[in-house]
C-alpha positions in Angstrom: 0.0 0.0 0.0 3.0 2.3 0.0 2.1 3.3 -3.5 -1.0 5.0 -2.2 1.0 7.5 -0.2 3.5 8.1 -3.0 0.9 8.7 -5.6 -0.6 11.4 -3.4 2.6 13.1 -2.2 2.3 16.0 -4.6 2.7 19.7 -4.1 -1.1 20.2 -4.4 -1.6 18.1 -1.3 0.6 20.0 1.2 -2.0 22.4 2.6 -2.7 22.6 6.3 -6.0 21.1 7.7 -6.8 24.6 8.9 -7.3 25.6 5.3 -10.5 23.5 5.4 -12.4 25.8 7.8 -13.4 28.7 5.5 -14.4 26.5 2.5 -16.4 24.2 4.8 -18.2 27.2 6.3 -19.0 28.4 2.7 -20.2 24.8 2.0 -22.5 24.9 5.0 -23.9 28.3 4.0 -24.6 27.2 0.4 -26.2 24.0 1.6 -28.4 25.8 4.1 -29.5 28.3 1.4 -30.5 25.7 -1.0 -32.4 23.7 1.6 -34.2 26.8 2.8 -35.3 27.8 -0.7 -36.3 24.2 -1.5 -38.4 24.0 1.7 -40.1 27.2 0.7 -41.1 25.6 -2.6 -38.9 27.7 -4.8 -38.6 26.3 -8.3 -37.0 26.8 -11.6 -33.9 25.6 -13.4 -31.8 28.0 -11.4 -32.5 25.9 -8.3 -30.7 23.0 -10.0 -27.6 25.2 -10.4 -27.8 26.3 -6.8 -28.2 22.7 -5.7 -24.7 21.8 -6.9 -22.9 24.8 -5.5 -22.0 22.9 -2.3 -20.6 20.0 -4.4 -18.5 22.4 -6.4 -17.0 23.8 -3.2 -16.1 20.2 -2.1 -14.6 19.7 -5.6 -12.4 22.7 -5.0 -11.3 21.3 -1.7 -10.5 17.9 -3.2 -8.6 19.5 -6.0 -6.6 21.7 -3.6 -5.8 19.1 -0.8 -5.6 15.8 -2.6 -3.2 14.6 -5.2 -2.6 11.9 -7.8 -5.2 9.2 -8.5 -7.1 9.9 -5.3 -7.8 13.5 -6.4 -8.8 12.5 -9.9 -11.2 9.8 -8.7 -12.7 12.1 -6.1 -13.3 14.8 -8.7 -14.9 12.3 -11.0 -17.2 11.1 -8.2 -18.2 14.7 -7.3 -18.8 15.6 -11.0 -21.0 12.5 -11.4 -22.9 13.5 -8.2 -23.4 17.0 -9.4 -24.7 15.6 -12.7 -27.1 13.3 -10.8 -28.3 16.3 -8.7 -29.2 18.3 -11.9 -30.9 15.3 -13.6 -33.0 14.7 -10.5 -33.9 18.4 -10.1 -35.1 19.0 -13.7 -38.2 17.2 -14.7 -38.1 15.3 -18.0 -39.1 11.8 -19.0 -37.2 9.1 -17.0 -35.1 11.8 -15.2 -35.1 9.7 -12.0 -33.5 6.8 -13.9 -30.9 9.0 -15.4 -30.2 10.6 -12.1 -30.0 7.2 -10.5 -27.5 6.1 -13.1 -25.3 9.1 -12.5 -25.2 8.4 -8.8 -24.6 4.7 -9.4 -21.4 5.7 -11.3 -20.5 8.1 -8.6 -20.7 5.3 -6.0 -18.6 3.0 -8.1 -16.0 5.7 -8.5 -15.9 6.3 -4.8 -15.6 2.5 -4.3 -12.6 2.3 -6.6 -11.0 5.2 -4.8 -11.4 3.6 -1.4 -10.4 0.1 -2.5 -7.0 1.5 -3.4 -6.3 1.7 0.3 -8.5 -1.1 1.6 -7.5 -3.5 4.4 -10.2 -6.2 4.8 -8.9 -8.7 7.4 -9.8 -6.7 10.6 -12.4 -7.1 13.3 -13.4 -3.5 12.8 -14.2 -4.1 9.1 -16.2 -7.3 9.9 -18.4 -5.5 12.4 -19.0 -2.6 10.1 -19.7 -4.9 7.2 -22.3 -6.9 9.1 -24.1 -3.6 10.0 -24.0 -2.4 6.4 -25.3 -5.6 4.9 -28.1 -6.0 7.5 -29.2 -2.4 6.8 -29.1 -3.0 3.0 -31.1 -6.2 3.2 -33.7 -4.4 5.4 -33.9 -1.5 2.9 -34.2 -3.8 -0.1 -37.1 -5.7 1.6 -38.9 -2.4 2.2 -38.5 -0.7 -1.2 -38.1 -3.3 -3.9 -41.7 -4.6 -3.7 -43.0 -1.1 -4.4 -40.4 -0.1 -7.0 -42.3 -1.9 -9.9 -40.5 -1.6 -13.2 -37.6 0.3 -11.4 -36.9 -2.7 -9.1 -33.8 -3.8 -11.1 -32.2 -0.3 -11.4 -32.9 0.3 -7.7 -31.5 -3.1 -6.7 -28.3 -2.3 -8.8 -28.0 1.0 -7.0 -28.3 -0.7 -3.6 -25.5 -3.0 -4.5 -23.4 -0.1 -5.6 -23.8 2.0 -2.5 -23.2 -1.1 -0.3 -20.0 -1.7 -2.2 -19.0 2.0 -1.5 -19.9 1.7 2.2 -17.9 -1.6 2.5 -14.9 -0.1 0.8 -15.0 2.9 3.0 -15.3 0.6 6.1 -12.2 -1.2 4.9 -10.0 1.9 4.3 -6.7 1.3 5.9 -6.6 4.7 7.5 -9.4 3.6 9.8 -11.0 7.0 9.2 -14.3 7.3 11.0 -15.1 10.2 8.8 -15.1 8.0 5.7 -17.3 5.4 7.3 -19.6 8.0 8.7 -19.9 9.6 5.2 -20.7 6.2 3.6 -23.4 5.4 6.2 -24.9 8.9 5.9 -25.0 8.5 2.2 -26.9 5.2 2.7 -29.3 7.0 5.0 -29.9 9.8 2.4 -30.6 7.3 -0.4 -32.8 5.2 1.9 -34.9 8.3 2.6 -35.3 8.8 -1.2 -36.3 5.2 -1.8 -38.8 5.1 1.2 -40.3 8.4 0.3 -40.8 7.3 -3.4 -41.6 3.7 -3.1 -43.0 3.1 0.4 -44.6 6.0 2.2 -44.1 9.8 2.1 -41.5 10.9 4.6 -42.3 14.2 6.5 -40.0 17.0 5.4 -38.4 14.5 3.0 -36.6 17.0 0.8 -34.9 18.7 3.7 -33.8 15.4 5.4 -32.6 14.0 2.1 -30.5 17.0 1.2 -29.2 17.5 4.8 -27.9 13.9 4.9 -26.7 14.0 1.3 -24.6 17.2 1.8 -23.3 15.9 5.1 -22.3 12.6 3.5 -20.4 14.2 0.6 -18.5 16.5 3.0 -17.6 13.6 5.3 -16.3 11.6 2.4 -14.2 14.4 1.0 -12.8 15.5 4.3 -12.2 11.9 5.2 -10.1 11.4 2.1 -8.1 14.5 2.9 -7.5 13.3 6.5 -6.5 9.9 5.3 -4.1 11.4 2.8 -2.5 13.5 5.5 -2.1 10.3 7.7 -0.6 8.4 4.8 2.0 11.2 4.4 2.7 11.4 8.1 1.4 15.0 8.2 
């Protein structure tokens, strides 16, 4: 795994963790603004652009603080996530399927990134994996019967996000931020699925976006922290 540290030991990844505070504050403000406007039933294509501003801030952070393949994969995952955000926000035929596809690719990209530094044979990973798999099975039992013709795409997405969560749980840095981000992402997607295929969730939009933005931030900051650890910073 020494290649992981070497690949990321680039000049672009030498910034202090203190540099995160201002961008993360801007990220929180942008997230809160979008959620407030969304809760007030604001609509229009401009809302789709506002929706991805927090993700763009995280992409700036990833580009500034990460290096090598880790940075490239993080940026691809965030770009795919932003694409999924826009596709889900703008109504057109089958927009949910296209949005789901973009996020599926984002999850697979995150998975590939985390697997580069995975260490599976540990008690911590086994315990985390059991919790993830049980939660995924419970979610599948709840949402797939009501998904109808979307059952297969939804099942594929569940597999993808489980793979992402397992790879985050196995990350050799042991970063609790990465695992927390993966679990929070699962919660966000579970809320979407339950709200769409089972029963309406009170304040669904707010809870979905709150957990989604939190998950993306935890994953990006978790990668940055893991990169610092790998370089002994």
